PASEBA-1860 file (N, C-alpha, C; in nm, 3 decimals):
! residues 133
1> MGRTWCTA> 12.031/1.557/9.843/12.094/1.676/9.929/12.021/1.804/9.923 ~ 12.002/1.857/9.785/11.937/1.973/9.738/11.804/2.005/9.798 ~ 11.720/1.887/9.837/11.601/1.899/9.871/11.615/1.959/10.016 ~ 11.699/1.885/10.091/11.711/1.885/10.240/11.750/2.016/10.275 ~ 11.838/2.069/10.196/11.905/2.201/10.206/11.788/2.324/10.182 ~ 11.713/2.321/10.083/11.591/2.388/10.053/11.498/2.379/10.172 ~ 11.453/2.284/10.213/11.380/2.265/10.340/11.436/2.327/10.454 ~ 11.571/2.300/10.478/11.605/2.369/10.598/11.632/2.522/10.593
9> AAALLLAT> 11.654/2.566/10.454/11.646/2.697/10.441/11.523/2.759/10.456 ~ 11.413/2.734/10.400/11.278/2.730/10.411/11.239/2.761/10.556 ~ 11.262/2.657/10.653/11.248/2.657/10.784/11.293/2.766/10.862 ~ 11.435/2.794/10.839/11.477/2.895/10.903/11.430/3.027/10.868 ~ 11.395/3.044/10.733/11.335/3.182/10.708/11.202/3.197/10.773 ~ 11.125/3.096/10.786/10.974/3.113/10.840/11.018/3.134/10.983 ~ 11.116/3.099/11.051/11.126/3.109/11.183/11.156/3.246/11.225 ~ 11.270/3.303/11.129/11.314/3.447/11.128/11.198/3.524/11.112
17> IRVSAHHA> 11.132/3.510/11.022/11.002/3.609/10.977/10.898/3.629/11.095 ~ 10.903/3.487/11.159/10.781/3.472/11.289/10.843/3.569/11.400 ~ 10.989/3.547/11.427/11.027/3.614/11.534/11.049/3.765/11.518 ~ 11.096/3.794/11.429/11.075/3.963/11.416/10.942/4.016/11.409 ~ 10.844/3.935/11.341/10.696/4.005/11.351/10.663/3.992/11.483 ~ 10.697/3.893/11.567/10.650/3.897/11.695/10.688/4.006/11.789 ~ 10.819/4.042/11.746/10.879/4.160/11.821/10.856/4.278/11.797 ~ 10.775/4.298/11.679/10.785/4.423/11.616/10.689/4.532/11.694
25> FAAEYDEN> 10.785/4.608/11.753/10.703/4.733/11.836/10.609/4.803/11.768 ~ 10.637/4.866/11.621/10.563/4.944/11.563/10.420/4.869/11.541 ~ 10.443/4.755/11.514/10.307/4.683/11.475/10.185/4.702/11.566 ~ 10.233/4.711/11.700/10.123/4.705/11.809/10.137/4.841/11.870 ~ 10.240/4.913/11.904/10.237/5.022/11.989/10.264/5.147/11.885 ~ 10.205/5.281/11.947/10.231/5.403/11.886/10.355/5.466/11.952 ~ 10.471/5.498/11.879/10.577/5.554/11.956/10.542/5.718/11.980 ~ 10.438/5.769/11.942/10.378/5.916/11.955/10.275/5.925/12.067
33> KLITVSGK> 10.253/5.810/12.128/10.162/5.816/12.229/10.221/5.761/12.374 ~ 10.288/5.821/12.409/10.359/5.802/12.532/10.257/5.826/12.654 ~ 10.240/5.729/12.740/10.139/5.749/12.859/10.237/5.718/12.997 ~ 10.182/5.787/13.104/10.245/5.767/13.240/10.135/5.713/13.312 ~ 10.128/5.612/13.400/10.022/5.549/13.495/10.089/5.544/13.620 ~ 10.037/5.584/13.716/10.081/5.575/13.866/9.971/5.481/13.930 ~ 10.044/5.395/13.979/9.913/5.318/14.078/9.986/5.175/14.135 ~ 9.895/5.092/14.165/9.933/4.978/14.247/9.929/4.866/14.158
41> VTGFKWTN> 10.041/4.770/14.199/10.071/4.654/14.115/9.958/4.574/14.177 ~ 9.888/4.514/14.052/9.782/4.396/14.075/9.844/4.282/14.019 ~ 9.955/4.267/13.933/10.012/4.141/13.913/10.146/4.162/13.827 ~ 10.210/4.075/13.834/10.350/4.056/13.750/10.362/3.915/13.687 ~ 10.361/3.898/13.585/10.382/3.757/13.509/10.524/3.750/13.454 ~ 10.627/3.697/13.499/10.753/3.673/13.442/10.747/3.564/13.351 ~ 10.694/3.558/13.252/10.641/3.461/13.119/10.732/3.482/13.005 ~ 10.755/3.391/12.939/10.810/3.397/12.789/10.677/3.385/12.700
49> PHAWLYVE> 10.703/3.457/12.586/10.804/3.535/12.545/10.818/3.662/12.593 ~ 10.706/3.733/12.664/10.717/3.831/12.733/10.659/3.848/12.850 ~ 10.696/3.924/12.951/10.653/3.944/13.079/10.540/4.049/13.086 ~ 10.474/4.041/13.189/10.334/4.133/13.206/10.353/4.197/13.327 ~ 10.308/4.321/13.314/10.302/4.401/13.444/10.148/4.444/13.442 ~ 10.064/4.438/13.544/9.932/4.506/13.557/9.928/4.574/13.669 ~ 9.867/4.709/13.653/9.868/4.818/13.731/9.723/4.854/13.714 ~ 9.664/4.906/13.859/9.544/4.982/13.877/9.587/5.119/13.923
57> GNDESGKT> 9.586/5.219/13.835/9.629/5.353/13.847/9.563/5.453/13.756 ~ 9.613/5.578/13.761/9.578/5.698/13.712/9.670/5.722/13.630 ~ 9.623/5.766/13.473/9.713/5.817/13.381/9.703/5.963/13.415 ~ 9.761/6.046/13.299/9.795/6.170/13.306/9.642/6.264/13.341 ~ 9.550/6.197/13.249/9.422/6.284/13.276/9.327/6.278/13.404 ~ 9.392/6.179/13.487/9.358/6.137/13.604/9.230/6.036/13.598 ~ 9.231/5.970/13.511/9.119/5.850/13.489/9.196/5.749/13.558 ~ 9.102/5.653/13.653/9.164/5.544/13.705/9.139/5.441/13.631
65> AAWSFEMG> 9.216/5.340/13.595/9.160/5.221/13.510/9.278/5.110/13.530 ~ 9.254/4.998/13.499/9.337/4.866/13.507/9.410/4.881/13.371 ~ 9.536/4.876/13.377/9.625/4.880/13.270/9.717/4.742/13.267 ~ 9.762/4.701/13.141/9.822/4.597/13.112/9.965/4.659/13.067 ~ 10.067/4.629/13.087/10.212/4.653/13.025/10.275/4.547/12.973 ~ 10.303/4.522/12.823/10.375/4.433/12.793/10.524/4.475/12.829 ~ 10.599/4.361/12.857/10.723/4.415/12.892/10.835/4.315/12.792 ~ 10.968/4.315/12.808/11.088/4.255/12.744/11.053/4.117/12.800
73> SPNGLLHR> 11.147/4.019/12.750/11.149/3.882/12.798/11.220/3.870/12.897 ~ 11.185/3.791/12.988/11.255/3.752/13.120/11.413/3.767/13.117 ~ 11.468/3.688/12.992/11.590/3.731/12.980/11.660/3.871/12.949 ~ 11.599/3.904/12.896/11.629/4.056/12.870/11.611/4.134/12.970 ~ 11.517/4.133/13.061/11.476/4.210/13.179/11.594/4.167/13.289 ~ 11.650/4.060/13.286/11.773/4.020/13.373/11.880/4.098/13.341 ~ 11.901/4.107/13.207/12.025/4.164/13.166/12.006/4.320/13.217 ~ 11.890/4.364/13.215/11.864/4.506/13.237/11.850/4.535/13.390
81> GWKRTDLE> 11.873/4.428/13.462/11.886/4.450/13.602/11.778/4.423/13.711 ~ 11.640/4.389/13.619/11.538/4.321/13.681/11.554/4.189/13.760 ~ 11.480/4.165/13.849/11.481/4.038/13.923/11.342/4.006/13.922 ~ 11.278/3.903/13.926/11.167/3.808/13.943/11.073/3.854/14.047 ~ 11.144/3.898/14.172/11.064/3.972/14.291/11.070/4.092/14.298 ~ 11.115/4.193/14.195/11.097/4.331/14.202/10.962/4.393/14.233 ~ 10.878/4.320/14.191/10.740/4.381/14.182/10.659/4.279/14.265 ~ 10.586/4.334/14.379/10.475/4.257/14.459/10.350/4.334/14.445
89> KGEQITVE> 10.254/4.245/14.429/10.116/4.290/14.450/10.110/4.414/14.554 ~ 10.026/4.508/14.531/9.977/4.646/14.621/10.095/4.729/14.621 ~ 10.213/4.725/14.556/10.343/4.829/14.575/10.286/4.941/14.482 ~ 10.313/5.067/14.516/10.309/5.175/14.438/10.397/5.197/14.352 ~ 10.371/5.201/14.206/10.477/5.213/14.105/10.429/5.341/14.003 ~ 10.524/5.368/13.923/10.463/5.441/13.804/10.572/5.378/13.676 ~ 10.455/5.378/13.579/10.511/5.337/13.449/10.473/5.395/13.334 ~ 10.581/5.448/13.253/10.594/5.503/13.129/10.622/5.424/13.015
97> GYHAKNSK> 10.494/5.449/12.946/10.520/5.312/12.814/10.434/5.413/12.707 ~ 10.446/5.306/12.605/10.364/5.350/12.485/10.280/5.289/12.448 ~ 10.149/5.351/12.455/10.001/5.317/12.441/9.976/5.236/12.287 ~ 9.888/5.126/12.323/9.887/5.029/12.227/9.792/5.115/12.098 ~ 9.788/5.064/11.993/9.755/5.140/11.857/9.586/5.113/11.859 ~ 9.549/5.024/11.937/9.400/4.990/11.929/9.340/5.042/12.042 ~ 9.386/5.142/12.132/9.355/5.224/12.209/9.290/5.185/12.336 ~ 9.318/5.041/12.353/9.272/4.982/12.508/9.378/5.019/12.584
105> NVANARTV> 9.365/4.995/12.743/9.446/5.020/12.831/9.563/4.909/12.828 ~ 9.624/4.907/12.706/9.752/4.838/12.696/9.848/4.907/12.677 ~ 9.963/4.875/12.699/10.093/4.941/12.652/10.222/4.880/12.647 ~ 10.327/4.936/12.608/10.455/4.867/12.601/10.545/4.950/12.718 ~ 10.600/4.862/12.817/10.648/4.959/12.920/10.776/4.995/12.887 ~ 10.803/5.125/12.910/10.949/5.166/12.883/11.015/5.192/13.012 ~ 10.962/5.277/13.122/11.060/5.298/13.208/10.948/5.269/13.363 ~ 10.999/5.154/13.437/10.927/5.138/13.552/11.023/5.210/13.668
113> TLPGGRKL> 10.930/5.279/13.745/10.986/5.347/13.864/10.939/5.260/13.992 ~ 11.028/5.186/14.055/10.988/5.095/14.149/10.972/5.180/14.306 ~ 10.921/5.116/14.404/10.884/5.179/14.512/11.009/5.281/14.581 ~ 11.095/5.227/14.578/11.230/5.303/14.627/11.309/5.384/14.545 ~ 11.229/5.417/14.418/11.277/5.540/14.337/11.356/5.476/14.210 ~ 11.420/5.323/14.235/11.487/5.280/14.135/11.416/5.266/14.003 ~ 11.477/5.316/13.880/11.435/5.281/13.756/11.470/5.228/13.669 ~ 11.384/5.124/13.616/11.428/5.010/13.532/11.345/5.032/13.378
121> FGGFQTTP> 11.443/4.989/13.295/11.384/4.980/13.149/11.290/4.855/13.121 ~ 11.177/4.860/13.094/11.111/4.728/13.095/11.057/4.704/12.950 ~ 11.092/4.762/12.841/11.029/4.745/12.714/11.132/4.617/12.649 ~ 11.094/4.625/12.527/11.142/4.530/12.429/11.296/4.579/12.365 ~ 11.350/4.493/12.298/11.492/4.550/12.239/11.453/4.681/12.127 ~ 11.337/4.644/12.096/11.278/4.728/11.965/11.204/4.849/12.038 ~ 11.192/4.873/12.157/11.088/4.971/12.223/11.199/5.100/12.215 ~ 11.145/5.234/12.161/11.231/5.320/12.165/11.302/5.376/12.289
129> GAPVK> 11.400/5.386/12.297/11.490/5.427/12.433/11.536/5.309/12.473 ~ 11.537/5.204/12.417/11.611/5.065/12.457/11.756/5.079/12.477 ~ 11.819/5.047/12.610/11.942/5.055/12.606/12.033/4.975/12.510 ~ 12.131/5.028/12.452/12.216/4.964/12.358/12.274/4.831/12.433 ~ 12.301/4.722/12.314/12.336/4.600/12.416/12.501/4.609/12.462
END
């Protein structure tokens, strides 16, 4: 019985460490590098563990580039008012998010302004500014 309990406890501990590390905003994104990109949606993947939004657009400097925005889980997005069909290719949107520490055109989405002006939170539970549960 003791060995089974130790094995179960170790498995639970490893699973917890893996999940918390996976969702660690601070490990990949810089809270001090908020960026805004306005442009056209080139893709929206509603996938686990995180949705991804792809935008061809301009940042604050006016530079046009392809951007990838990591978002929260589909379930988390649903609870914040998102629908899988909210974004279509070619739609004009604005995304505010936190730039990746590796300085590539990757960011963690915070606020997404949809074509009609509706704003939705798009980040993780650990993204700064996340709505309280």
